[in-house]
DOKOLDREN-443708 format. One record per residue (C-alpha): chain; x, y, z. Coordinates in steps of 0.001 Angstrom, whole numbers, plus 500000, padded with zeros to 6 digits. Layout:
! DOKOLDREN-443708
+------+--------+--------+--------+
: unit :     px :     py :     pz :
+------+--------+--------+--------+
:    A :      X :      Y :      Z :
...
+------+--------+--------+--------+
This chain:
! DOKOLDREN-443708
+------+--------+--------+--------+
: unit :     px :     py :     pz :
+------+--------+--------+--------+
:    A : 479104 : 628044 : 231715 :
:    A : 476434 : 625440 : 232467 :
:    A : 474463 : 626339 : 235611 :
:    A : 471766 : 624486 : 237564 :
:    A : 469326 : 626572 : 239615 :
:    A : 467416 : 624675 : 242283 :
:    A : 464025 : 626220 : 242908 :
:    A : 464463 : 627737 : 239462 :
:    A : 460731 : 628127 : 238831 :
:    A : 460323 : 630289 : 241923 :
:    A : 460476 : 634054 : 242207 :
:    A : 464234 : 634523 : 242670 :
:    A : 465194 : 631443 : 240668 :
:    A : 463202 : 632271 : 237538 :
:    A : 464472 : 635844 : 237369 :
:    A : 468030 : 634584 : 237819 :
:    A : 467619 : 631965 : 235107 :
:    A : 466333 : 634477 : 232559 :
:    A : 469125 : 636909 : 233466 :
:    A : 471715 : 634146 : 233036 :
:    A : 470345 : 633156 : 229638 :
:    A : 470363 : 636791 : 228528 :
:    A : 474094 : 636860 : 229297 :
:    A : 474822 : 633692 : 227331 :
:    A : 474883 : 631142 : 230131 :
:    A : 473371 : 627705 : 229620 :
:    A : 470980 : 627536 : 232566 :
:    A : 468633 : 624830 : 233817 :
:    A : 466043 : 624823 : 236592 :
:    A : 465326 : 621929 : 238951 :
:    A : 461994 : 622492 : 240679 :
:    A : 459242 : 620305 : 242112 :
:    A : 456678 : 623023 : 241219 :
:    A : 455220 : 622963 : 244728 :
:    A : 455447 : 626757 : 244808 :
:    A : 457123 : 627607 : 241496 :
:    A : 455462 : 628022 : 238113 :
:    A : 456129 : 626151 : 234906 :
:    A : 454945 : 629222 : 233000 :
:    A : 457843 : 631260 : 234393 :
:    A : 460442 : 629308 : 232404 :
:    A : 461205 : 628218 : 228855 :
:    A : 460104 : 624588 : 228579 :
:    A : 463564 : 623384 : 227587 :
:    A : 465066 : 624751 : 230827 :
:    A : 462782 : 623064 : 233353 :
:    A : 463540 : 619731 : 234996 :
:    A : 460725 : 618758 : 237326 :
:    A : 461849 : 616982 : 240469 :
:    A : 462970 : 617149 : 244080 :
:    A : 466423 : 618233 : 245251 :
:    A : 466469 : 615183 : 247539 :
:    A : 465987 : 612749 : 244630 :
:    A : 469630 : 611763 : 244526 :
:    A : 469461 : 609649 : 241381 :
:    A : 467729 : 612472 : 239496 :
:    A : 470082 : 615176 : 240766 :
:    A : 473211 : 613208 : 239910 :
:    A : 471848 : 612485 : 236439 :
:    A : 470955 : 616150 : 235846 :
:    A : 474389 : 617317 : 236965 :
:    A : 476147 : 614773 : 234750 :
:    A : 473969 : 614907 : 231619 :
:    A : 474031 : 618711 : 231464 :
:    A : 477707 : 619023 : 232412 :
:    A : 476842 : 621389 : 235227 :
:    A : 479782 : 623524 : 236348 :
:    A : 478095 : 625576 : 239067 :
:    A : 474918 : 625528 : 241150 :
:    A : 472671 : 628360 : 242315 :
:    A : 470782 : 627012 : 245321 :
:    A : 467421 : 628782 : 245643 :
:    A : 465176 : 625852 : 246584 :
:    A : 463717 : 626386 : 250052 :
:    A : 460618 : 626904 : 252098 :
:    A : 460683 : 630625 : 252759 :
:    A : 458166 : 632150 : 255171 :
:    A : 459281 : 633483 : 258541 :
:    A : 455838 : 633372 : 260260 :
:    A : 454923 : 629982 : 258794 :
:    A : 458194 : 628508 : 260013 :
:    A : 457430 : 629634 : 263572 :
:    A : 454004 : 627946 : 263507 :
:    A : 455138 : 624775 : 261723 :
:    A : 458945 : 624383 : 261801 :
:    A : 459182 : 620724 : 260785 :
:    A : 458848 : 621178 : 257007 :
:    A : 461475 : 623937 : 257113 :
:    A : 464097 : 621725 : 258724 :
:    A : 463154 : 618923 : 256339 :
:    A : 463343 : 620933 : 253095 :
:    A : 466010 : 623494 : 253915 :
:    A : 468366 : 621277 : 255924 :
:    A : 467698 : 617550 : 255517 :
:    A : 467026 : 617720 : 251777 :
:    A : 469704 : 620375 : 251456 :
:    A : 472450 : 618100 : 252745 :
:    A : 471340 : 615288 : 250423 :
:    A : 471595 : 617716 : 247524 :
:    A : 475062 : 618813 : 248674 :
:    A : 476157 : 615190 : 248679 :
:    A : 475106 : 614902 : 245039 :
:    A : 477075 : 618047 : 244219 :
:    A : 480131 : 616601 : 245949 :
:    A : 479886 : 613253 : 244173 :
:    A : 479482 : 615022 : 240826 :
:    A : 482638 : 617083 : 241423 :
:    A : 480882 : 620437 : 241032 :
:    A : 483047 : 622933 : 242910 :
:    A : 481027 : 626182 : 242889 :
:    A : 477787 : 626994 : 244719 :
:    A : 475955 : 630298 : 245030 :
:    A : 473497 : 630060 : 247913 :
:    A : 470402 : 632219 : 248260 :
:    A : 470546 : 632935 : 251967 :
:    A : 468635 : 635536 : 253954 :
:    A : 469031 : 638411 : 256387 :
:    A : 466795 : 636310 : 258642 :
:    A : 470031 : 634738 : 259905 :
:    A : 470648 : 637935 : 261926 :
:    A : 467337 : 637859 : 263766 :
:    A : 466585 : 641172 : 265461 :
:    A : 469851 : 643064 : 264882 :
:    A : 471314 : 645289 : 267578 :
:    A : 472566 : 647837 : 265029 :
:    A : 471660 : 648871 : 261491 :
:    A : 472677 : 648714 : 258763 :
:    A : 473698 : 645086 : 259260 :
:    A : 477239 : 643973 : 258415 :
:    A : 478151 : 640402 : 257543 :
:    A : 480131 : 639853 : 260746 :
:    A : 477317 : 641034 : 263033 :
:    A : 475965 : 638517 : 265507 :
:    A : 473693 : 635838 : 264075 :
:    A : 470656 : 635244 : 266296 :
:    A : 467834 : 633879 : 264138 :
:    A : 464364 : 634563 : 265532 :
:    A : 462660 : 631961 : 263362 :
:    A : 463224 : 628387 : 262208 :
:    A : 463475 : 629757 : 258658 :
:    A : 466399 : 631996 : 259609 :
:    A : 468039 : 629159 : 261529 :
:    A : 467800 : 626778 : 258564 :
:    A : 469470 : 629348 : 256315 :
:    A : 472293 : 629764 : 258831 :
:    A : 472656 : 625991 : 259148 :
:    A : 473050 : 625619 : 255382 :
:    A : 475691 : 628356 : 255372 :
:    A : 477558 : 626440 : 258073 :
:    A : 477281 : 623222 : 256073 :
:    A : 478907 : 624995 : 253137 :
:    A : 481809 : 626057 : 255359 :
:    A : 482513 : 622439 : 256247 :
:    A : 482036 : 621204 : 252678 :
:    A : 484674 : 623652 : 251556 :
:    A : 487110 : 622505 : 254265 :
:    A : 486511 : 618837 : 253542 :
:    A : 485831 : 618750 : 249790 :
:    A : 487075 : 622020 : 248327 :
:    A : 483645 : 623270 : 247235 :
:    A : 483787 : 627073 : 247139 :
:    A : 480677 : 629141 : 247703 :
:    A : 479139 : 632593 : 247862 :
:    A : 476255 : 633070 : 250305 :
:    A : 474026 : 636020 : 249434 :
:    A : 472026 : 637293 : 252385 :
:    A : 469404 : 639479 : 250807 :
:    A : 466753 : 641471 : 252499 :
:    A : 463393 : 641923 : 250745 :
:    A : 463550 : 641065 : 247053 :
:    A : 460797 : 642930 : 245229 :
:    A : 459691 : 644139 : 241821 :
:    A : 459325 : 642316 : 238537 :
:    A : 460816 : 641842 : 235081 :
:    A : 457906 : 642363 : 232670 :
:    A : 460370 : 642138 : 229764 :
:    A : 460757 : 638447 : 230637 :
:    A : 457070 : 637984 : 231501 :
:    A : 458022 : 637563 : 235141 :
:    A : 456629 : 638857 : 238410 :
:    A : 455958 : 637905 : 242002 :
:    A : 453240 : 635323 : 242628 :
:    A : 453048 : 633453 : 245943 :
:    A : 450101 : 631370 : 247147 :
:    A : 449090 : 632736 : 249577 :
:    A : 450731 : 636091 : 248914 :
:    A : 452323 : 637473 : 252085 :
:    A : 454930 : 639830 : 250645 :
:    A : 454181 : 643484 : 251081 :
:    A : 454475 : 645072 : 247624 :
:    A : 452436 : 642466 : 245697 :
:    A : 449863 : 642433 : 248512 :
:    A : 449484 : 646197 : 248214 :
:    A : 449124 : 646080 : 244434 :
:    A : 446652 : 643199 : 244508 :
:    A : 444480 : 645200 : 246894 :
:    A : 444544 : 648100 : 244420 :
:    A : 443452 : 645728 : 241655 :
:    A : 440599 : 644408 : 243792 :
:    A : 442071 : 640905 : 243979 :
:    A : 442054 : 641173 : 247772 :
:    A : 439937 : 643423 : 250003 :
:    A : 442826 : 645204 : 251737 :
:    A : 446471 : 644948 : 252715 :
:    A : 447211 : 644125 : 256327 :
:    A : 449765 : 646121 : 258291 :
:    A : 451303 : 643652 : 260713 :
:    A : 452151 : 645835 : 263659 :
:    A : 451924 : 649620 : 263989 :
:    A : 453682 : 649777 : 267377 :
:    A : 457286 : 649111 : 266395 :
:    A : 459984 : 651493 : 267714 :
:    A : 460215 : 653244 : 264333 :
:    A : 459260 : 656735 : 263218 :
:    A : 455773 : 655764 : 261987 :
:    A : 455359 : 652621 : 264075 :
:    A : 455586 : 650169 : 261185 :
:    A : 458401 : 647775 : 260362 :
:    A : 461258 : 648925 : 258123 :
:    A : 462797 : 646783 : 255390 :
:    A : 465521 : 647171 : 252776 :
:    A : 463787 : 646458 : 249454 :
:    A : 466080 : 645396 : 246616 :
:    A : 464900 : 644770 : 243076 :
:    A : 464740 : 641112 : 242093 :
:    A : 466830 : 641730 : 238967 :
:    A : 469515 : 643325 : 241117 :
:    A : 469417 : 640168 : 243223 :
:    A : 469758 : 638119 : 240018 :
:    A : 472732 : 640255 : 239000 :
:    A : 474364 : 639546 : 242372 :
:    A : 474003 : 635799 : 241710 :
:    A : 475581 : 636182 : 238274 :
:    A : 478467 : 638244 : 239650 :
:    A : 479000 : 635613 : 242336 :
:    A : 479176 : 632879 : 239690 :
:    A : 481774 : 634881 : 237795 :
:    A : 483776 : 635416 : 240982 :
:    A : 483898 : 631680 : 241684 :
:    A : 484630 : 630803 : 238049 :
:    A : 487697 : 633045 : 238140 :
:    A : 489011 : 631274 : 241231 :
:    A : 487690 : 633706 : 243828 :
:    A : 487513 : 632722 : 247470 :
:    A : 484337 : 631822 : 249338 :
:    A : 482320 : 634823 : 250520 :
:    A : 479270 : 635735 : 252582 :
:    A : 477661 : 638976 : 251396 :
:    A : 474608 : 641098 : 252149 :
:    A : 472455 : 642226 : 249232 :
:    A : 470471 : 645410 : 249741 :
:    A : 470277 : 649109 : 248995 :
:    A : 471640 : 650126 : 252381 :
:    A : 468510 : 652045 : 253374 :
:    A : 465086 : 650990 : 254528 :
:    A : 461462 : 651921 : 253936 :
:    A : 458604 : 651452 : 256373 :
:    A : 455400 : 649632 : 255538 :
:    A : 453556 : 652961 : 255434 :
:    A : 456194 : 654421 : 253099 :
:    A : 455712 : 651482 : 250738 :
:    A : 451959 : 652055 : 250770 :
:    A : 452388 : 655764 : 250005 :
:    A : 454849 : 655000 : 247183 :
:    A : 452378 : 652499 : 245740 :
:    A : 449617 : 655086 : 245824 :
:    A : 451811 : 657497 : 243894 :
:    A : 452686 : 654860 : 241292 :
:    A : 449144 : 653540 : 240813 :
:    A : 447201 : 656750 : 241393 :
:    A : 444878 : 654778 : 243677 :
:    A : 444188 : 654690 : 247408 :
:    A : 445384 : 651488 : 249063 :
:    A : 442816 : 649915 : 251417 :
:    A : 444544 : 648913 : 254662 :
:    A : 443717 : 647016 : 257821 :
:    A : 445765 : 647039 : 261002 :
:    A : 446750 : 643673 : 262455 :
:    A : 449047 : 642429 : 265195 :
:    A : 452726 : 641746 : 264762 :
:    A : 453734 : 638458 : 263153 :
:    A : 456009 : 636148 : 265143 :
:    A : 459659 : 636357 : 264125 :
:    A : 459437 : 639785 : 262453 :
:    A : 462093 : 642273 : 263655 :
:    A : 461424 : 646002 : 263663 :
:    A : 464205 : 647007 : 261266 :
:    A : 466214 : 645079 : 258664 :
:    A : 468598 : 647155 : 256561 :
:    A : 471753 : 645780 : 254956 :
:    A : 475186 : 647262 : 254569 :
:    A : 476018 : 646296 : 250949 :
:    A : 479577 : 647679 : 250891 :
:    A : 481242 : 644257 : 251026 :
:    A : 479197 : 643148 : 248009 :
:    A : 480063 : 646323 : 246116 :
:    A : 483774 : 645858 : 246820 :
:    A : 483973 : 642113 : 246210 :
:    A : 481755 : 641748 : 243139 :
:    A : 481617 : 645304 : 241766 :
:    A : 477830 : 645138 : 242157 :
:    A : 475657 : 648211 : 241705 :
:    A : 471843 : 648247 : 241890 :
:    A : 470081 : 649235 : 238692 :
:    A : 466955 : 650140 : 240697 :
:    A : 467855 : 652447 : 243566 :
:    A : 464489 : 654128 : 244223 :
:    A : 461484 : 652542 : 245908 :
:    A : 459037 : 653913 : 243333 :
:    A : 461113 : 652378 : 240513 :
:    A : 460831 : 648979 : 242171 :
:    A : 457092 : 649346 : 242771 :
:    A : 456527 : 650534 : 239194 :
:    A : 457992 : 647346 : 237692 :
:    A : 455795 : 645237 : 239958 :
:    A : 452747 : 647327 : 239053 :
:    A : 453400 : 646880 : 235340 :
:    A : 453423 : 643094 : 235732 :
:    A : 450463 : 642847 : 238123 :
:    A : 448256 : 645035 : 235890 :
:    A : 448741 : 642544 : 233065 :
:    A : 448621 : 639518 : 235371 :
:    A : 446094 : 640302 : 238128 :
:    A : 445757 : 636619 : 239022 :
:    A : 449468 : 635933 : 238696 :
:    A : 450730 : 633200 : 236418 :
:    A : 447176 : 631839 : 236262 :
:    A : 446383 : 634828 : 234022 :
+------+--------+--------+--------+
């Protein structure tokens, strides 16, 4: 199968592309490299450009005989979207619908969409099920929900089937592919912790220690990035075999607090993590934990990395060799 991954030079996209190639897929990445890294991909897989460049997208879809799309391209920071929502609606919605139009015109009938648990907002119950109420607390979460809703209508009108994967906190690395997590600036917890251990930053900030949780810090469901990639691949197979459109959570089904992540990182690295307390970030709920049972049933998905320390250890292996990220 020939697959196009938008945002394919980013964290999720690059891991998914390498996993696809390892399974014999012919995979290409379309990325404007605004946040992704050329070094994360084989040169022959990367097509540099914008998802809203309709002439380019239509040419890429046609020339490479693309049969399915994995849509990862997005602006993806909850707190940034609250402070400056405009670029999020532009990239994630306005450009997204222009890309969908290219997909429709090119007669591609399968899309796997990298969505987010941010569509739920601050959930009333945990773990979260797919049919729980959607109340996004941030423009980022709202844009993800809007794209999901666009896909519903594109299926009704044009017959394009989809799988939306709402994952929680993707984490970890795939050192075997030379891949890890590198954001500029880095706001994700596990890489921030490990970079502070390596001395690349003075400390890791704990954003809020007054949440209604056992230790006062926020709780998240961390799922290994290669398990997320596997979910994308299983979703592609489901659609290729004629499966119906689905919306599925991706997670381990249990959460870990910020302080638990710090303690796990100290055990993995053998070092003390320097921390600094800070206030809560806007848009951050206290607890986000997914119920993955629908994913397990529908796609026969099982996580390869089920323990927090396993996830941290893969990230640590990559960051030790790449302390300045892909710039190393």
